N, C-alpha and C positions, 0 to 999 in steps of 0.2 A: 355909689347908690345910696348915700347917707340920708337923703330926703324921702325915700320910699321904704315902706315895709316890704318884707318878703312876698306878702300876698299881692301888694300893688305891683311889685316889679315883675312877679310871675304873670300877671294879667297883661302887663304892657309888653312883655316878651312874646306872650301868646298872640296878642293883637298884631305885633309887627310880623309875626310869622304868618298870620292869616292873610295879611296884606301883601305878602311876597317880599317884605324888607328883611331878608334873612341876615345880613350883616348886622343890622341894628338889633335884631333879636338876639344874635349871637353875643354881641357885647354885654347884654344882660344875662343870658343863660350862663355864660362863662363864670360870671361873679357868683350867681345863685349856686351853681354846681360846686364852686370851691367852698362855699359855706355850708352846703348840705350834699355831699357827693353821693349819699346812698338814700336820698328821699326819692320815692319812685316818680311822682309827677314831674320833678325837676329834671330827674336823669332823662325821662321819656322826651320831654320838651327839648332839652339840650342836644340829645342824640338825633331826634328828628330834624332839627335846624341843621346840624352838621351833615345830615344826609341830603338835605336840600341843596346844601353848599358842596356836595360831592366830596366831602371830607371824610370818606368812609372809613379808612383805617382808624382814625381818631375815634369816630363813632362806635366802631365795634369794640375798641379798647376800653372805652369808658363804660359801655353797657355791660360787657363781660365782667369788668371789675366791680360794678355795682351788684351784679347778680350774686357774687360770692358773699355778699353781706346781707341779702334780702331773703328771708324765709318765709314770709307771709305769702300765701298761695296767690291771692289776687294781685298783690303787689308784683310778684315775679311776672305774672301774665303781662302787666302793663310794660314792663321793661323788656320782655321777650318779644313782644310785638314790634317795638322799634328796632329791636336788635335784629330781628328777622328782615325788616325793611332795609337795614344797612347791609347784612350779608347778601340779600338779593341784589342790591346795587353793585356789590362787589363781585357778583357772580358765583358766590359761595352757596349755590343752592343745596348741593349735597350735604354740606356741613350744617345749614339751616335745618334741613329735614331731619337729620340726626338729632340735633338739639331739641327740636319740637317733639320728636318721638320720646326722647329721654324725659323730657318734662312731662309727657303724658304718663309715662311709667311712674314718675315721681308724684304726680298730683291725681291721677286717676281721671274721673269723668268730668272733664272740663270741656264744654262744648266749643268755646273759642279756640282752644288749642287743636281741636279736631278740624275745625273749619280753616284755621291757619295752615295746617298741615295739608289739608286738601287743596287750598290755593297754591302752596308751593309745588304740589304735584302737577297742577295744571300748567304752571310756569315751566316745568321741565317736560311738559307733554307727556306725562305719565298718567293718562287719563284712566286707565284700569285701576291704578292704585288709589286715585282720587274717588272714584266710585266705591272701592272697597272700604276706604276710610269712612265715608258717609254712611255706607250700610252698617259698618261696625258701630258707630255712633247711634244709628237708629235702633240697633239691637239693645243697645244700653239705655234706651229712653231718652236720648238727647236730641232728637230732631227739632230743628228750628229753621228759621228762614235763611240764615247765612249758610247753613249746611245744605238746604234745598238749592240754593242758587249754585253752589259748587256742583251738585249732583246735575242740575240742568246744563250747566256749561260742559260738564265732562261727557255727557251722553248726546250732545247736540248733533255731532256728526256720525252717530252710530245708528245701528238698527233697534236700539232701545229707547228711542226718544218718547215713545208713548209711556214707558215706565216713568220717566222724568216728569212728564206732563201730568200723570196721575198723582205722583207724589206731591208737587207743588199745589195742584188743584186741591188735593185733599187737605193740605196743611192750610191752605188760604180758606177753604170752607169751615175749618175748625176754629179760625181766629176772628175775634170780634173786632170791630173797627176801633175800638179803644186800645186794645193790645197792639194792633197793627200800627196805630199811630205812635205808641210808645217805642215800637221796634221799627220805626220808618226807615231807618238807614239800611237795615238787613232786608226789609220788605221791597224797598226800591230795587235792590239787586235781584231778589227772588222773583218779582214780577216782570223784571226786564228779562231775566232767563227764560221765563214763561213765554214772553212774547217772541223770543228767538226760536223757541221750540215749536210754537205754532206756526210761525213763518216757515220753518222747515218742513213741516207737513202740509203746507198750503191752505192753512186756516188763516186767512189774511184778516177777516173782520175780527176774529179772536185776538190776533196778534195786535192790531192797532188798539183794541180795547185794553190789552194788557200793558202795552207800552204807555198809553195815556195815563192809566192808573198808577203805573210805577212812577212816572215823571210827576205826577200830582202830589207825591209824597215829599218832593224837594221843595222847601218854603222860600223859593226865590221869585223875584219879580224883574223881568227885563225892562230896562230903562231906554225906550227908544228915543226920547227927547235928548237924553245925555249923549247917546252913541251918535246922534245926528249932529249935535254940537261939536264934538270931538272931531268927526269927520270933516266938518266944515272948517274948523281951526287948522287942522293938519294941511288941508288943501290950500287954504290961504296963505299959511306961513311957510311951509317947506316947498320952495321952488328952486330951480336951478340957480337963480340970481342969489337967493339967501344962503344956499349951501356953499356956493363958489366964493362968496364974500366972507365966509366964516373961516375959523381957524381948523384946517383938517390936520389929522395926525400923520406924520410920515410913517412909511412902512419899513420895519426892520429887515435888514437883509437876511435871507435865508429862512424867514419864518414860514410855516405851513400856511397855505391858503385856507382862510375862513370861508366855509360854504354854508349858507343859510338855506334849509329846506323849509319853506313855509306856505301857508295857505289856510283855508278853513280845515278844521279837524275832519278826519275821515276822507280827505281828498287825495290820499296816497303819499302823504309825507313819510310815514313809516317804512313803506315799501321802497320809496326813493332812497331813504338812508340806508336801508338793508343792502341795496344794490352797491352803493358806494362803499359801505363798510366791508363788503365781501372782496374788495380790490386790496391787493398787498400793501399798496401805499395810501389807502383811505382808512379814516378812523371815524366811526360814528360816535359822537359824545352823547347822543341822546337827546331828550327833551329838556333843555336847559332853561332856567328862569333867570339867567344872568343878564341877558340884554335888558329885559324888563326892569331889573333892579338898577342897573347902571344908568338906564335912561332917567329914572325918577331921581336918582342921586345927583345926576349932573344938571338937571333942569335948574334955571335960576330960581324958579318957585316950585320946590318939590310937591307942594299941595295942588298945583295946577300945572303938571308937566306938559300937557297936550296944548297949552295955550302959550307956550314960550316960543319967541322967535330964535331961530338958530343962530342968528348974530349976537344974541345975548349970552351964549354959553361961555363959560371961563375956559380958555385954552389949556390951562394946567389940569383942570378937571377931566377934559377929553382926553389928555395924554394919559392920565392916570387910569381912566376907564379902558383905554386900549391896552395898557400894560396888563391890568387885572384880567382883562378877557383873554388875552393871548397866553399869559402865564398859566391861568387856571385850566384852559382847554387843552394846552400842550401837556400840563400835568396829567390830565385824564387820559391822554394818549401814551402815558407811561414815559413822556420825553423821549420817545422813540425817534431817532434821526431819520429813519426810513419813512416816516409818515410825511406825505406832502400835502395832503387834504385833510381838514377836520371839519365834520358836518355838526351843526347844530339845528336840530329838527322841531324847535318849539313852533308849532303852527302860527301862533298868534303874533309872531315876530313881524308880520306883515305891517303892523301899526308902526314899527320903529325903522323902516327902510331908510328914512332920512338920517336918522341918527346913526344908523350902522354905516352909512356912506361917510360920515364925518370921522368916526373913530377908527375904521377899518376900510380905508379907500381901496384896498386890494380884494375886498370880499366879492364873492360871487352869489347871486340869488337865484335860487331854484323855486319858482313859484307854481305850485301845485293847484291845478283846478280840475273840476269834475262836473258833470251834467248837474245843474243847479237842484232840480227836485231829488235826485239820487243822493247828492250830497247832504241835503236838509234832512231827508229821511234817515240817512244813516247817522246823523248827528242825533236826531230825535230817538232813535233805536239803540244808542250805544251808552248809555248810563255815564255820560260825561261829568266831570266834577262840577260842583255848584258855581264855579267860577265862569263857566260858560252858560250864563243865565238865559240866554236866548234860546238854548237847545232844548228846553223843556216844553216848548210850545211850538207848533208848526208855523203859525203865523209870525211869531217873534223870529223864528229861525229865518223865514223868508225875508223879513225886514232887515235883519242883520246881514244876511248873505248880500243884499243890494249894496250895503255900505262896504263891505269887504271888497266887492267889485269896484265900486268907486274909488276907494283908496288904492287898490292894486293898480288900476288904470293909471291914476294920477302919478303914483310913485314910479311905475314903469317909465312913463315919459320923463320924469325927473332924472332917474338914474341913468337912463340911456342918453341923455343929453351930454354933449362933449365936455361941458364945464363940470360935470360930476364924474361921468365915466366909469359907473359901476354896472357890469353887464348883468342881464336878467334873462334866464332861460324859462320859457313857457312850457311847463311839464303837464301835458294834458293826460289824465288818468285813462281815458278811453283810448288814446293813441298808444299808451304802453301796453294796455290789455291786447290791442289788434296786432301790434308788431313789436314784441318785447325786445328782440335783438336790435333792430334799427333804433328804437328809442333809447336803449342802453348805451349804444355806441355814441349817440348824439350827446347823451348826458354826460358820459365820461370824458368826452372830447371838450365840453364846455367847462368842466371843472379842472381840466388840465391833466387828466390821467389817460393813459393809453388803454386800449380794450384788453380785458381779461376774461376769459370763459367763466371763471368763478363767479363773475357778476351775474350771469344767467342762471346760476344755481344758488342764488343768494339763500334760498330756503334749506340748503343743506349745510350752511355755515355753523350751525350750533348756537349762534348767538341768540340770546334771549332778550327780545324786545319788551321793555318795561312799560308798555302801553297797552290800551284796549285792542290794538291790532295784533296782539301777540300770536293768537291763534292763526290768523290769516297768513301772516308772513312766514310761518313754518311750512307753508304748502306752495306748490307751483302757482304761477299767476292763473287766476280763473276768471271767468267771464259772467258767471252768475250774478255779479253785483252790478251790471249795467242794465238799464231801463227797468230796474227794480220798481219804479214809481208806477208803471203800468198795472202792477198788481194791486196797487192801493189807490186806483183812479177815483173810487167813491169816497175817499177819505182826505184828499189833498186839495180841495177847493180853497180853503183859506190860504194854503201855502202857495198855490199858484197865483192867487190874487195879490199876495204880499210880494212876490217875485215881479210882478208888474211886467214891464216890457222885456225882461230877460227871458220870459217865455211868450212867444207870439201866439196870439189868439188860435191861429191854425194849428198849433202844436200842443195846445191844451187837452188834457184827458178827462179833467173833472167836469161835472155837470155845471159848474159856475160858481 
């Protein structure tokens, strides 16, 4: 890094991380950390990159080591936040809770520590304790939007929803627009929690207003022209002919079967992975970003990866990508020889189905789908990260959903072609809700596992799903999420128009 200053190197590493190029980011953060191993921003960035690469043990060791040398209170909070992320990924929630509690004892009234502790309690389904910590913070005069969102989520399924509504409404009414804009990240979550509370008590007009206000706080703009261009390029370039004429990577003997659970966010991907993970021979690796990164690394032009002809890929790069993917996912499974199936549930992997078939020809694709309006409303309601730019506006969500359908229908035909030979399972959310056992048996048979009763009781596994579906998958399958769009008939005209012929005129519920 001789030609870059520390500031320039840090900025470049952060940019790589934000773009999902975590290995490129790591090459820089390793050098930065060697030179300044106790500088909080460097430690935090380095640890966060390691967490994204699922190198959890290393991340925890580095953060703990740095904390022994950091005494400044705010600096400690910076490192503790990333350490909590690493410990959560490792499943060390109890230790993380103890650490944050100890830090509260050490520092006293620091609101971000209280909200962090509340979030950990929610992940462990200890909602009463989450409520108690927020109420303790409130008594100490520390109430803010982050704490209010924890309170709302903790009380959502309780008989105290009105208490949470009144708290968030009161805080909102006391906050002027300028302050709300300064604290937009926390208000994004608090207003989202308020929307869910309104939905729970059937105040649907108020709910859609709260969700709309929440989403307006994220400064992103969906690029329909770019998404259309990517869709056209993929459909034109990735065909059975182009894939079969390319250098596909051989399958190593005895390797666990890679199973990709994909589809739109909120289409049942987390539920599906939980079912497979509950099987004694299945392992859920979670929502990995590995395929996205490998796709960009292997593309002949990394700056235009979606415009590359499959025949232009370097065979050695494909072999290396396959090796990296298999080794890293098997390591996540603890290199357990009893694991026969490893799932990757990154929903957006549907863009990369052709690439997956080249580097992992033994892969199996589980394509999750859901009623389009319910799926799009759930995305709009769910406070997805800014990478899902389409999700903050219902019209954009409908337009994006159409591209999702177009891409998935194309790749289903490509992958099922005998020249490619990668099987695809249509996993319809509403079918799972209607007959859980039949759909579970079919799913397990598709991925190569025998039926196991534990898969029907996935919600009892104790596994923490580190996604926004965390609360739902702790419960038995429920039917209240179907035909949810009917409750919002007066607000989804733009969505139905954007979905076009996916929703026949005779089935539309909006006024037009």
